[in-house]
N, C-alpha and C positions, 0 to 999 in steps of 0.2 A: 284606617285612621279616621276618627270622627271627632267633632268638636265636643268638648266637655259640656255636659248638660243635655246632650242629644239634640241641640239646635242645628239648623242648616249650616253647612260649611260653604265658604265662598271659593269657587274654583275658577282660576284663570286658565282658559284654554287657548293655545297658540298653534295656528296652522301655518303652512309654508307660503300660502298665497291667499289673497283676499277672497277669490272665487271659492276656494276649498273651505275657508272659514264660513262663508255664507251657506254653502251646501250642507256642511256638517250641522250648523245651527238649525237649518231648516228641517233636517231629518230628525234631530233629537227633540226639537220643540214642536214637531209636526206643523211647522209653518207659523206658529204663534210666538214670535220673538220680538223684543223691542230693540230698536237700533239707535245708537248715539255715536257721536263723532269722537274720534281719537285725535291725538296731536297731529298725526298724518292724515290728510284728507282722503288718502287712498285705502287706509287700513281702519275700517269702521269696527265698532264694538257691538256685538249682538248679545243681548241678555235674555235669559229664560230660566225656568225652574226645571229640575230634573232629579232623578234619584239614581245613585250609583250603588249597586249592591244593597239597596234598602236605606242608604244614607241620603237624606234630603240635601240638595245642593242648589246654591244660587250660582248659575253658570254665566260666565262672561267669556265670549268667544271673540278673539281677535286674530291678527296674523302679522307675519313679517313678509318681506318680498325676497325670497331666496336667502343668501348668506347675509347675516346681520353684521358680520365683522370681516375685515380684510387683514391679511398678513402682510407686514411691511417692515422694511429695515428701519433701524433707529435713524433719527434725523441726520446724524453725522454722515450716514452712508447713502442717503437717498439721492443726492445730486450726482449726476453722472461723472463729474470731474472732481468729486470730493475724495475719492480713494482709488487705489489700485483695484480693478475688478476682481483680482484674486482674493482680496480681503473679504469679498462678499460670502466666501464659504465659511468664515467664522464670525462675521459681523452679527451683532445682536438683532433679533427679530421680535416683533410683538404684534399682537392682534389689537385692532382698534376699530371703533365704529366710525365709518366715513361720514362726512358732513351731510350727505343726502339721506342717511339713515338715522340721523339724530332724533328726529321727531318720533320714529318708531320706537327708539330706545326709551324716550320719555314716556310714551304710552305704557310700555311694559313696566317701567319703574313705578309709575303712579298706580297701575292696577295691581302689581305685585304687593305693594305696601298694605293694601286692604284685602288681600287674599290669604286663604289657608293652604290651598293646594295649587299646584301648577301641573296641568296635564298637557303634554306635548303631542300635537297632531302633525308633526313633520313627516315628509315622505319616508317610507320605511326602507331606505337604503343607507349606505355608508354616508353619503353626502347629507342626507336628511338627518342622520344621527348627529353629525358634526354641527349642523345648524341648531339642533336641539340643545346641545351643550353651550353654544353661544348664547341662546335665550336663557339657559340656566345661570350662566355667569352674570348676565345683566340683572336678572331677578334676585338672585341670591346676594348680590352686592347691596341691595336695599332691604332684604329680609332674609336672614340666615336660616330660619326654622321652617321654610316652605316644605311641604310634603310634595315630592316630585314623582310623577309617573308618566308612562309612555303609552299611547294608544297605537295598536298595530292594525292596519287595514290596507286593503288592496283595491277597493272599488268604492265609489261614492254612491252606495245603494243602502237601503234601510237595514237589511239584515246584517251587512258587514259593519256598519257604523255602530249600531246598537250592541253588537257582540264585542266590538273593540273597546267601547267605554265600560262594559261590564267585566272585562278581562284585562285591566291595566297592568303593565309590567314595569320593571325598572329600565331606564335607558341604557344602551350598550356603550360603555365608555371605550371599549377596545375598537369598535367601529370608528368612533370619533378620532381616536389616536391614529388609526391608519390613515385617515384623511389629513390629519395634521402633519403626519410625516410626508405624505405626497405633496401637500401645499408648500412645505418648507423646502423639500428637495427641488421642486419645480421652480420656486422663487429663486433660490440660490444659483442653480445651474442656468436657468433661463436668463436671469439678470446679468450674470458674469459673461456668458457667451454673447448675449445681445449687445452689451456695451462694447465688448471686444470687437465683434464684427462691424458694428456701426461706426465706431471711432476709427477702425482700421480702413474701412472701404468707402464710407459714404462720401467724403470730400475728395477722394482720389479718382473716382470713376463717375461718369454720367450715366447713373442708374435709372433715374426717374423717366421711364418711357411712357408712363401712364398719365402723367399730369396730376396724379392723386397726391396732394401735399402730405396728407396723413400717412399714406403708404410709403412715400419716399423718405420719411424722416427716420424711420427705424428699420434696421435689418435684423429682424428678431430671430431668436433661437428658442425652440421649445423641445423638451426631452421626449415628448410624444409626437409633436408636430414634425420634427426632423426625420425620424424613422419613417413616418407616413410619407413624407416627400421622397425618401429613399426608395420605397416601393415603386413610385411613379418613374423616378429617374432610371432605376435599374431596368425596368421593362423597356423604357425608351432606348437605353443603351443596347439592350438585347435586340431590338428592332434595327438599330443602326448597324450593329455588328453582323447582322444576318446577310449572307451572301446567297442569292438565289441560285439554286442548282437544278438543272434540268433532269427529269427522270422520265422513264417510259413504263407503261403498263399495257397489258392486253385485256381488252374489254370484250365480253361475249354476251349476247342476248338471244333468246329464243321465243318467238311468238307462235302461239297455236290458237285453236278455237277456244281454249279454255282461259286464255289470257297471256300476259307477257311475263317472262322471268328474266331477270338481269343477274348474270353470274359475274362474281368478282374473282380475279386472279388470286390464287392463294399464296403466291409469292409476294403479293402486294405490288411492288414496283422495283425496277432496277435502274441504277444510275449509269450503267454501261450500255450504250446504245447498240453496240455490236452484238453483245450477248442477247439483249432483248430482241433484236432484229432476227437473229438466228432462231431463237425459240418461236418467234411469231411465224417465220417462214415454215418451220416444221408443222405448225398448226394449220397453216394455209394449205400445205401440200396434203395433209391428212386431216381434214376438217370434221370427220365424223366424231360426234360426242357420244360417249358411253356413260350411262348413269351408274356410278359406283356405290353409292350409299343413299338410302332413303329411310332415315330413322322414323319411328312412329312419332306423331305429334306429341310435344311435351307441353305441360301446363306451365305458363310463366305468370308471375305476379308482379304488379307494379304497386308498391306500398304507398299509402298516404303519407304526408309529411308529419314530423313530430309536432307537438304543440308549439305555439308561436312564442318566441322570445324577442327581445329588442333587435338583435342583430339580424335575425331572419325577417322581421317586419321591415327593416330599412332595406335589406337586400331585395326582397320581393317587391316592395313598392317602387324601388328604382328600376327593377327589371320589367315589371308589368305596366307601370304608369309613368316611368321616367321622372319620378319625384326624387329630389335630392334628399339625402339622409337627414339633413338639418330641417328641411320643410316637412318631411314625414313626421319627425318627432314633434314639431310645433302643432301639426294637425291632430296627432294622436293625443297630445296633452290636452287639447281643447275638447276632444271627444271624452277623455277621462274626466275632466272637470265638470262636464255636463252629465256624467253618469252613464254613458253609453258603452264604454269599454272599461276593462280593468286597468290597473296602473301599468303604463307602457314601458317602464324602465325595469326590466327583469332579465336575469340570465337563466331563469328556470325554463326547462322544456319538458317537464313531466308533471302531471297533475297528482295531487295527494289523494290517497284512498278515501279521504273524508269528503272530497269534493262531490257535490250533487251535479253530476254531468248532465243527467237527463233534464233537470230543471232549466238548464240553459238552452237546451234544444227546444223545449216546450215554448219558451219565449219567442222563438223564431217561426213558429208554425203559421203565424198570421201573415207573413210576408208574401206578397204576390209572386215574387221570383223564385225564391228558395224555400217558401213555406211548404209546398207539397213534398219536397224531398225530406224536410225536417219531420213531417208527419210520418213518412214511411220509415224513418230511422226508429221512431218510437214504437212501431208495430212489431211485436215479437215474431209473428209468423213470416215477416219479410226477411228476416235473417241479415238485415243490412248493418245492424249495430256491431261495433267492435270496440273494446276498450282501447283508448289511445296508447300509442307506444311511448317508451321512456327514452328520452334523448340523452340522459345521463348527466344533466346539469341542474343544479339546484342551489340558488343563492341563499336559501333559508329565510328569505324575506318576503317574496311575492310569488304567486302562482304564474303560469304562463298567461300571456295576453288572451283575453276571451271577451265575448260580448256580455254585457251585464244588463242590458235593457233593449227591448224591441224598438226599432224605428224603421219606417219606410222612407225616411228622408225628411229632415226638418226644414222649415222654410228659410232658415238663415244659413243652411249648409251650402258650401261651395261644391264644385265637382270633386275637388280633392278630398273633402270630408266624406262625400258619398263613396269614393273609391276606397279610402282607407277603412271605413266602416265595413264595406262589402268584403274587403280582403280579410278582415278579422273574423267576420261571421262565417264566410265560406271556408276559411282555413279551419276554424273550430269544427264545423260540421264535417269536414273532410277527415279530420284526425280521429273522429269517433266512428268512421265508416270502414267497411271491408275494402281490401285492396282490389284493384282491377285485375281481371283474369283474362289470359289469352292462350290460344293454342299455337305453338310455334313449330315450324318444320324447316329443316335445312337439307338441301339436296346437293350432293357432290357429283361432279362429272369429270371425265378424263378426255382431253383432246391431245393426241400425239404425246402422251406422257405428262402433259401439264394439267394440274388440277385447278378446278374452279368450283365455286359454291354460290348458291342462292338461298335466301331465307325468306320465308313468308310467315305472316302473323295474322291470325284471325281473332278479333276481340270477342270473347265469350260473355263477359260481364263487365260493364264499365264501373259499377259501384261508385267509389268516391269521385271518379272523374266526371260523373253526372253533375255534381254540384261545384266541383273545383275547376271552373272554366279556364283557369290560368295555365293548366297543364293538359297535355294530350299524349297519346301513345300511338304513334303512327303505325298503321298496320296495312299490309297488302297481301292478298291471297295469290299464291303462285299455282300454276297448273299442277295436276297430279302426275307424278312420275313413278315408274317402277324400276327396281334394280335390274340392270342389264339392258334397259331400253336404250336405243340409239336414235340420234337425230342429227340433222345438219343445222348448225346455228344460223339464225336469221341474219345476225350481224357479228363480224369478228374483225376487230380493228386494233392496230398498234397506235396508242395515243400518247402524247407527251404533255408534260406539265412541269411547272417549276415549284420548288419548295417555297413556302411563304412564311414570313416571321409571325410570331404571335401578335394578336391585336393589342392596342393600348389598353391599359386597365380601365374598365368601367367602374362605376361606383360600387356595384355589388361585388366585383372582383377585389377592389381595394378594401372594402369592409371585411371580406373573407381573409385577406392577407393580415389585416390588423388583428382580427379575432384569433387567427391561428397562432400569431406571434405574441399575443398578449399585450398588444399596444393599446393603452387606454382601457376604459370600461364601457359597458353597454350604454351608459348614460353620457359618455363624453366622446365617443368615436366620431360622431357627426360634427361635433365642435372642432376637432382637430382638422378634419377635411375642409371645413369652412374657413378656418384660419389660413390654410395654404392658399386658398383662392383669394381671400382678403389681403394677404401679404404680398400677393403677386408672385408667388413661387410656382404656381401651377395654374393651368387653365383647363376648362372643361367644355368639350364641344357639344353639339346638339345631340349626339348619341351617348351623352354622359360619360365620355372617355377622356382621360386625363393625359395632358402633356406637360412637361416641365417648362417653365419660362427660362430665359437665359440666366436670370438671377438664381433661380432654383437649381439649375444644372451646375452653374459655376460654384455655388456653395458646397454642393455634394462632391463635385470633382475636387475642390480644394482640400477638403478633409480626407477624401479618399487618397489623394496624392501624398498626404502626410503620413499615410499608413494607418489611419484610424478608421474605425467602422462606426462612427457616431451616427451615420445615416442608416446603419443596420439596426434591426430590432433587438439584438441580443441584450445590450445594456439595459434598455427599458424593460424588457421582459423579466430580467432579474429583479429590477426595482419593484415591478408590479407583484412579483411572487413574494418578495420580502414584505410588501404592504399587506398582502393576504395573510402572511404569517403573523403580523401584528394584530390583525382583526380577529384571529382565533387564539391569540395569547401565546403562540410559540416563540415569538421574538418581541423585544420591547422597542418602543419607538426610538429610544436613545441608541440602541444597537444598530438599528437600520440606518438612522441618520449618520452615525459615525462611519460606518462601512461605506455607504454610498457616496457621501460627500468627500471622504478622503480619496476614494478612487477617482472621482470626477475632478477634483482639484488638481490631482497629478496630471490628468489628461488635459486640463485647461492650460496648465503651465507649459506643458510640452508643446501644445498646439500653438501657443504664443511664440515659442522659440522658432517654430517651423512656419510662421505666418507667411513667409515668402511663397509657399505653395498656394495659399489662398489668393495672394496677389497675382500670381502667375495664371491661376485659373480665371480670375476676373478679367485679366488682360485679353484672354482669348475671346471674351464675349462683349466687352465694353471698351469704349474709348476712354482715355484719360481725361479727367476733368480739366476744364480751362482754368479753374481757380486754384490749382494745386501750388502755384508759385507762391501765393500769399497764404493759401490755406495750410500748407505744410508747416507754417510757422505758428499756427495757433490751434490746429486740430489736435485732438488727444492722441497720445501715444502710450508707451509703457512708462508707468510712474516710477521715478527714480528717488524722489524725496519731497518733503514739504518745501514750498517756496520760502526762502530765507529773506525775501525782500518784502512781500506783501503779507505773508503768514496766513493767507486766506485760501490758498489753492495749492495744488501739487505741481511739481515740475516733472515733465515727461520727456523721454527720448524721442526725437523727431529727426526726419531727414528731409531736406528741401529738394527742389526739383533738380538742382545741380549735383545732387548726391552727397552733399555735405551734412554732417551730423551735428546736432546741438541738443542741449537739455534746456527746455524753455518752460516758462510758467504757463499753465493751462488757462489762466485768466487773461491771456493776450487778447486784445491790445491794451486792456486796462493796466495790466502789469507786463512790462517788457523785460523782465529779468531773464537772462539767457547765459548759458555757458557753452561756448563753441568748443567742440572737441578737436583734437589734432587733425591737421589737414590730410595726413596720409591715411586716415581711417577708411578702410574698405568695407568692413561690416562691424555692426555694433548691436548688441541685444542685452536687455536687462535680465539679470539673473535673480535668483531668490536669496543669494548670499547677502548678508547685511554687514556693513562696515562697523567694526567695534570701536573705531576712534572718532568718527565724525558725528555731529549732531546738529540740530535736533533730529533724532532718528524717527523711523528707520531710514537709512540711506543705503539703497540697493546698489550693489556693484554691477559694473557693465563688462560684458565679454567683448573685447576688441580684437579685430584682425586688421593689421596694417599692410599697406602696399610695401613689399620688400624693397622695391627700387627707390621709394621715397623716404625711407628711414635710414639713419646713420648705421654703420657697422656696430655690432654689439647689442643692438635692441632686438628683441624677439618679435616676430610678426604676430604672435598670439599673446594677449595680455588680459588679465582679470584686474580691472582698475576701478578706482573710486573717484568721483568728481566732487567729493566733499572738501578737498583741500589737502588731504594727507598723502596723495599719490605722487611721489617724486618722479616716477617714469613719465607720467602724463605731463608734469610740469617741464621736464627736460625736452620732451618732444615738441611741446608748444613753443618753448624758447627757441629751439633749433629750426623747426619746420613750420611754425605758425599754425593757424587754425583754418577751418574750412569756411569761415564767415565770408559772405559775398559783400557785405556792406557794414561799416561801422555803425550806420544809422539803425541797425536792427535792434540794438539795445537802447533803452531810454537814457536821456542825458543824466549823468550822475548816477546811473544804476549799473555801472560796470561791475560785473560779478567779482566778489573778493574771495571766493572760495577756490578758484583756480588762478594761480598767478600768471600774469601776462597773457590773458586770454585773447587779446586782439593786437599784440605788438609784434615787432620784428618781421612784418610782412615783406620787407625789402630783402630779407635773406632768402626768399623763395627763388627757386630756379624754374623757369618756364618749362613745362613738360613737353611743349611742342618743338621748340627750337634749341633747348638746353642753354639759352642765354640768360644772364642776369639782368636786373633793372626793370623787369616787367613780369607780369603774371600771364597765365594762359588765357585769361579773360580778354586781355587786350594785346595778344601776340600779333605782330604785323603779318606773320605768315598765314593767319586765318582769313585775311581779307582777300586772298587770291582766289577763293572759290573752292579750293580743295586743300587737304591736309597732306603734306609730304611726310613720309616716315623718316625718322632719323637714320643716320648712317648705320648700316649693318654692323653688328659687333659680334663678340663671341661670348657665350655663356661660360663663365669661369668654372662652373661646376662640372660640365660635361663636354666642353669644347664644341658645342653645337652652335651654328650660326643663328643669330637672332636679330630682330629689329624691335624697336620700342613702339608700342601701340600709341597712335596719335590721340586716342581718346582717354585712356586710363593710365598709360605709361608702363603697362605690364610688358615684360619681355615676350616676344612672339617667336617661337621656335620655327625653323624651316621644316616644311613637309613636302611630300611628293605625291602628286595626283596619280590615281590609278585608274582613271576613266579612259575610255577608248579614245576620245578626242584629244585628251591632254595627258596621256600616260607618260610619266617620267618628268613632267614639268614641275618645277619647284615653286612653292608659294609660302607666304606667311599669313597666319591668322591668329587672333587674340584668343588665348585659352580662358579668359575671364567669362563667366556665365553672363549672358545678356549683352555682351559687347560684340559687335559685328565687324570689327576691323579686319580687312583682308587686302592683300596685294600679291601680285606675281613677282617672283624674284627678278625675271628679265625686265619687268617694267621699271624696277629701281635701277638696274644697271644701264638701261636705255634712257633713264632720265625722264620717263613719262609720268612717273609718280602716280599711277592710278590706284592709290590706296583709298579704300572707301569704308565707310561705316554704314551698314544697313540698319533699317528700322526693324525692331522685333516686336512691335506692338501688334496685338491681335486684331485690332479694329473691332468693329461691331459684328463681324461675321463669325459663324460657328466654325469650330474645327471638328469635323466628323470624327467620332471617336468610338471605336468598337471595343468597349471596355472588357467584355467577357472573353474576347479571343485574342487579346494582345495585339490588335491591329491598329494602325494609324491611317486614317484617311487623309490624304495630302491635297484635299481640294481647296485649301486656302486657310488663312489664319495667320500666316507670317507674311509680312509685306516689307517692302523696302527695296534697296538696290543701290547701285553705284550712281553717284552724282558728279563724279569727277571726269571731265573730259569726254563724257559720253561712253566711258568704258563700262564693262560688265563686272559686277562684284563677285559673283559666286559661280560655282560649277555644279551642274546637275549630275545625278547618278548616271545618266546616259552619256556624259561627256559634253553635253550642249550647255553653253553659257546661259544661265537663267538668273536674272537680277533678283537679289534679295533672298535667295533660297539656300538653306543649309540644313545639316542634320539637326532635327529637333532634340536629339538626345545629347550629343557632345559638341555641337556647333561646327563640326568639320564640313566645309563646303564641297569636299570631294565625294560625298555620298549622302543619301537620304537616310531617315531613321529606319526604314525597313531593311537596310543593308548594313546597319551600324554594328561594328564589332563589339560594342559595349552592351548590346542586347543580351539579356539573360536567357536561359534555356526555356523559359516560359513564354518568351516572345514579348515580355514587358521591359520597360526601361528602368 
């Protein structure tokens, strides 16, 4: 396209970073450009003249700083308490330019108005393509008829830049749509689970052990971040589950004038000591070794690595220099912008046939360290050259990472810059070199019927190992043996050792796991790892090995106990595959969004129903927060409806420290609108069912479970009800049984809810659950002042005629049981079947009047509960605490029959056994 009349056209060129804009302008103008200021002081404008395919152009080169736009929810959904987090899966989203990028936007608008062409110089990957279309949207908003083209380049060197501008293409909208899909999926899933986790856990537990205010404010969830954490936790659990097991092996060595040969037992090792000892004694009694087999030496090859891509760069920099992946990419980006290496974000590990491989080697012949090797590579008679292998990956955007310009070390380079540049150069020289060659010999001997073998390797040609100093090929020459030769071993021993667990994941291991599972992209993997450390979900030691923190382990454990594999890579790998399908046109963005978000919303809603699993996991690792008494009245819960008093916030289901349920305004204490639910409510959870009668909608129904002993005959213990005012069952229960409100002052004066009749009346009809007397409640029962709680008189369960007592804590009938332990076999006791309630008493203590009924504490405290997840084991080293406080008596009975205060089965709560002997365990050993 050219201007009518053949005059020069005005071209607006936009790069992704200011440094890239300056480098491209310098190359195209050969250093003679004019500089002027833009609206943003960081993004200058470089002007020069140039000809594109013979068309004279007046070039204006400027830049953005990464993404120009952000994807965000509409204003109505941005505040955390503005909606149910489940609504975020359908809430409208939009792209907008944030405040700190407005000046860049103004520069683009002003320059676009007076331009004819727009040439995009963004990084040539999906993310860069997405940024390119953000620039297009801004520029086309002010000038519709812009001629738009895309420059493709992989290195900031003269040849690449001139070739790119003379071969402009159309931008790839499919790439941009794939990124749009990923952004929207990550936003919706991340925001919903982050709000859910934070509002559920933050005020209930004392989590902030770092003192970092920013970190302690949000308990974030990321669709890539969480599976990455899962790899760390899974390895940690594998180590915890490992049980060292002793094994025995026979070691043999023979020393002669020609050297030392160490023979390995071909059985490997045995776990049975008796069997190993017998075989060893046989060898000792007949120690003569006979050479059974001596094959001719065989040539062995050690091949050079494939060309370097991003993941391998990060892994090798971590392994060789102990650099974090995030820091490696920062250094590589700086080397790229300075023109010394090619674009460092690439999945490709094979060179195109059009690449001039020898030219890149010639650049390095001047280097004092590897220059001589590079020179030998170019000499045909040396036979050192070999065309590089093909790793099988090609992102169709960039070649493998390779050196683009010679340097012996710039004055402003740090040690890390020197190391990364050296790695890139030596790796490239290695991949165009012949493999190392060795002659390998294996000798087999027989001692008393037991076979042993020894191997020796002699390096014949080091080849690529000469330049690639990061790798070695250990070799040792063994003495020469002949078939049938006999000798007496110099050393013959029976040695023992124990099996060891695998080590914690190092950064290279973690990157390999992510790459294999398809978690993240080559450009984002290091960011996901960094986020885990920043969020306090994992730590990294001096050996770059990762361990989960208490918070990280608790989150994974909670979702794992729910039965979900959100911490596994499967879901994210499917998402990444679908996004690849969008980028090649096999699926549309809309199809991928609908499928993925529908699946994840169902998962989110189910996780919210099973939130107690997350709370239980957190209880194992963290103390309950001191402010939950007041905090439970104003922290966010599950949204039920819009507040009908202030009309500015939602009302959510909450539970206070006494276990009483209410639906209260999220704007507490500014708005104190509250609906206290019936006092007998044992469990309550918000469903997705919407009441068709009450408004303003939506009003979500609540699934209730009532205490059987506290509700009148004729009422069902399970009830799906509405707090909007239409539910006669709830009205009747409140009239008869009252509410769970602890204080009338909880509601604001004059703000008594009018949607549930009689929400705080007829409290005098309550019967004390401790002494069964009227006229007072359990909160001021005189029997509680004595220092212990006596159980009520034993009764009979009318359904099965079994003897019961009523729990002094929750009022649940407690059936009589019989201990089967050695110390107390046949002794009768009562314990509460309610999960989380630790009421227990011996039958004979009631008949004797001692009343040693106790309620233990089931808080996990801050200590860990050792958990061997992979083998269905439970470490009982701590995590449950409590015990009897009445008259110095003991509350629970251990599996050995010994009284142990505060201990009971983790699975079913029965104090007569521990979890490892629980009859409720399934066949896999899990609960």
